C-alpha positions in Angstrom: 0.0 0.0 0.0 3.0 2.4 0.4 4.9 1.8 -2.8 3.4 4.9 -4.5 4.8 7.0 -1.6 8.3 6.0 -2.6 7.9 6.2 -6.3 9.5 9.6 -6.6 12.8 9.3 -4.9 13.9 12.9 -5.3 10.7 14.1 -3.9 11.2 11.8 -0.9 14.7 13.2 -0.4 13.4 16.8 -0.3 10.6 15.8 2.1 13.0 13.9 4.4 16.4 15.4 3.8 18.3 13.1 6.1 19.0 13.8 9.8 22.6 14.6 10.6 22.4 13.1 14.1 21.3 9.7 12.7 23.9 9.7 9.9 26.6 10.5 12.5 25.4 7.8 14.8 25.4 5.0 12.2 28.8 6.2 10.8 30.3 6.0 14.2 28.9 2.5 14.7 30.3 1.4 11.3 33.7 2.7 12.4 33.4 0.8 15.6 32.4 -2.5 14.0 34.5 -2.3 10.9 34.3 -4.8 8.1 31.1 -5.3 6.0 28.0 -3.1 6.5 24.4 -4.0 5.4 21.5 -1.6 5.5 18.0 -2.9 5.1 15.5 -0.5 3.6 18.4 1.6 2.3 16.3 4.0 0.4 18.3 6.6 -1.6 21.4 5.9 0.4 21.2 8.9 2.7 23.0 7.0 5.5 24.8 4.2 3.6 26.6 6.4 1.1 28.4 8.5 3.8 29.4 5.2 5.5 30.8 3.9 2.2 32.7 7.1 1.8 34.5 6.3 5.1 35.9 3.2 3.4 33.5 0.5 4.5 32.3 -2.3 2.3 28.6 -1.5 2.0 25.5 -3.3 0.8 22.0 -1.8 0.6 18.9 -3.9 0.4 15.9 -1.9 -0.9 12.5 -2.9 -2.4 11.8 0.2 -4.5 13.4 0.3 -7.9 13.1 4.1 -8.0 14.9 4.5 -4.7 17.7 2.1 -5.8 18.2 4.0 -9.0 18.5 7.3 -7.1 20.9 5.7 -4.6 23.1 4.5 -7.5 23.1 7.9 -9.1 24.1 9.6 -5.8 26.8 7.0 -5.1 28.2 7.5 -8.6 28.1 11.3 -8.2 30.0 11.0 -4.9 32.5 8.4 -6.3 31.8 5.6 -3.8 31.1 1.9 -4.4 28.0 0.4 -2.9 26.4 -2.9 -3.8 22.6 -2.2 -4.2 20.3 -5.2 -4.1 16.6 -5.2 -4.7 14.7 -7.3 -2.3 12.4 -7.7 0.7 13.8 -7.2 4.2 11.3 -9.7 5.7 13.2 -12.6 4.1 16.5 -12.4 2.3 19.7 -14.4 1.7 22.8 -12.6 0.5 25.1 -15.5 0.9 27.5 -13.8 3.3 27.8 -12.2 6.8 28.2 -8.7 7.9 29.8 -6.9 10.9 27.0 -4.4 11.2 23.4 -4.6 10.0 21.2 -1.5 10.5 17.6 -0.5 9.7 17.1 3.3 9.9 14.4 5.9 9.8 11.4 3.7 10.7 12.0 1.3 7.7 11.2 -1.7 10.0 7.7 -0.3 10.4 6.8 -1.2 6.9 6.5 -4.8 8.2 3.0 -4.9 9.6 2.6 -8.5 10.7 4.5 -10.0 13.7 5.4 -13.0 11.6 7.2 -10.7 9.1 9.1 -8.9 11.8 10.3 -12.2 13.3 11.2 -13.4 9.8 13.2 -10.3 9.2 15.1 -10.7 12.5 15.8 -14.4 11.7 17.2 -13.4 8.3 19.4 -10.7 10.0 20.6 -13.3 12.5 21.8 -15.5 9.7 23.8 -12.6 8.2 25.6 -11.5 11.4 29.3 -12.3 11.7 30.9 -13.2 15.0 30.7 -10.1 17.3 28.4 -8.3 14.9 25.4 -6.1 15.8 22.0 -5.3 14.5 21.0 -1.6 15.2 17.7 0.0 14.3 15.6 3.0 15.1 11.8 3.3 15.2 9.6 6.0 16.7 8.2 5.5 20.2 4.4 5.4 19.8 2.5 8.1 21.6 -1.0 7.0 22.6 -2.1 10.6 22.6 -1.0 11.2 19.0 -2.4 7.9 17.8 -5.8 8.9 19.3 -5.7 12.1 17.3 -5.5 10.2 14.0 -9.1 10.9 13.1 -9.0 10.9 9.3 -9.2 14.7 9.0 -6.8 16.3 6.4 -4.4 18.7 8.1 -1.5 20.8 6.9 1.9 19.8 8.2 3.8 23.0 8.0 7.0 21.5 9.4 7.2 19.2 6.3 7.0 22.0 3.7 10.0 22.0 1.4 11.3 23.7 -1.7 11.3 21.9 -5.0 13.6 23.4 -7.6 11.0 23.0 -10.4 7.7 23.7 -8.5 8.8 26.1 -5.7 7.4 25.7 -2.2 5.6 22.4 -1.7 3.0 22.1 1.1 2.2 18.7 2.7 -1.2 17.7 4.1 -1.8 14.4 5.8 -5.0 12.5 6.8 -4.5 9.5 9.0 -6.5 6.9 10.9 -5.2 4.4 13.4 -6.2 0.8 13.3 -5.6 -0.3 16.9 -6.1 -4.0 16.2 -3.4 -4.1 13.6 -1.3 -1.3 15.3 -1.1 0.4 11.9 -1.5 4.1 11.0 -3.1 4.4 7.6 -2.4 7.7 6.0 -2.9 9.6 2.8 -0.4 12.3 2.0 -1.2 15.3 -0.3 1.5 17.4 -2.0 0.5 20.8 -3.4 1.9 24.1 -4.5 0.0 27.4 -4.7 -0.5 26.8 -8.4 -0.8 23.0 -8.5 -3.2 21.4 -5.9 -2.6 17.8 -5.0 0.0 17.1 -7.7 0.8 13.9 -5.8 -1.4 11.9 -3.5 0.0 8.8 -1.9 -0.9 6.3 0.8 1.5 5.5 3.6 0.9 2.8 6.2 3.2 2.5 9.2 3.1 0.0 12.1 3.6 1.0 15.7 5.8 -1.2 17.8 5.6 -0.6 21.5 8.7 -1.0 23.8 7.5 -4.1 25.5 7.0 -5.9 22.2 10.4 -5.4 20.7 12.5 -7.6 23.0 10.0 -10.5 22.5 9.9 -10.1 18.7 13.7 -10.0 18.7 14.0 -13.1 20.9 11.7 -15.0 18.5 14.1 -14.0 15.8 17.1 -15.3 17.6 18.4 -12.0 18.8 18.7 -10.2 22.2 18.9 -6.6 23.2 22.3 -5.3 24.2 21.4 -1.7 24.7 18.4 0.6 23.9 18.3 4.3 23.9 15.8 7.1 23.6 17.8 9.5 21.4 21.0 9.7 19.3 23.1 10.8 22.2 22.4 7.4 23.9 20.1 8.7 26.6 18.2 5.7 28.2 14.8 5.0 26.7 12.0 6.5 28.7 8.2 6.7 28.3 8.3 10.2 26.8 11.2 9.6 24.4 10.3 10.2 20.7 12.8 7.5 19.5 13.5 3.8 20.2 17.1 3.0 19.3 18.1 -0.7 19.7 21.5 -2.4 19.6 21.1 -6.2 19.3 23.3 -9.3 19.1 22.7 -13.0 18.4 21.0 -14.8 21.3 
């Protein structure tokens, strides 16, 4: 249901330009682990290309052909070598192990079923070298915010951005929350002053609560080493916006 949202890779990069703190965190972890690095849901390479530029052997697994094409273009432009692979993160076999596997920017939340999450973790477990780590970040669900997902279309001023061809692009979002599935089902509207709704795309994102994740990881053969509530490694608390996990084979 979310493929259309990612069909325009350059639009995506302008909407979500990257996050310096997250990039710096994953670059530091790659330096700490050394060796081979794998990113699942690698998108346009916002985080993996800087890691590759540091001299690491990098592989990016991504489902969207458009995102992969843009990632390759950006890597070529920067003069770095990354192996880009099209595939599903819920089940994959790359035939080798890695010293760091990471899943950034809520990419894990595109797996809506518990079985798919466990399958993903099992696949990661098979690809971890001795002493390797899985690191991922997802948002920390706010019950208050989920309760406000009432289906009403609202402007998200903080998401406005400048497109070199269209000018200022405004973003409206209408969302509902399916509590049984723990999935937020949204519709995103992109407009300019002269071109209303030039792109309308659905986006469905799962919520995973802090008590769930250790159990899902355990079923996938992994255990939590550390978990944080922000990029500066502050402990995870109830009001943290972020869940950042460091995991190892169980």
